[in-house]
Steps between C-alpha positions, in 0.01 A plus 500: 500500500779741592668431168187595314471829692863579427446421129205741481689785666807431284280526181326812633827681579656402167199649319511823699877543472486440122212747466702767681801425281295547184345824611191647343681674219705208359238231453168613643302193393749263662501710822117491515496125442753443781301718736191290427690172543626626834141524632434132416765351722367328813623750762380584849206741492708796616757441225227439242348834593838672438534329161143600405560867597820499299325352195216749539741791488691362197182431299338833599809691381493300177138601440367146525195579719320165449786291638569755772137462606545124515795541741296750705220243536743225599655725761156595646416129522793466742320738738778752544485770763263792455779736392610269214142428404424872468801546274406204281123557473521806263708287259227238486228760450696676225590177325141377484354836396153616592595546860610145565182337370530121500733469797343491845720645769454341841511740789731404785 
């Protein structure tokens, strides 16, 4: 079991380090893809939340609102603290258009 956990973290860190090496200007598509891969590694919830926030930022800056919204939803499903949820919620509303129609926000 420990070996599997280490493998997941190793893959996640390799993706993130490679994404940072590439930078957004060199190969933006590859950087976006690596950011998305990073969010699919089986990490502890707190580390997954960090990866999702990172991916949200990268995709938002790239103008890919649909995928950014997907990461926002996944982050909200982890039940982050109220401060993080308030920062993420406008991204979900903006990405869906029409004031967030189609995504029901649960009050905490």
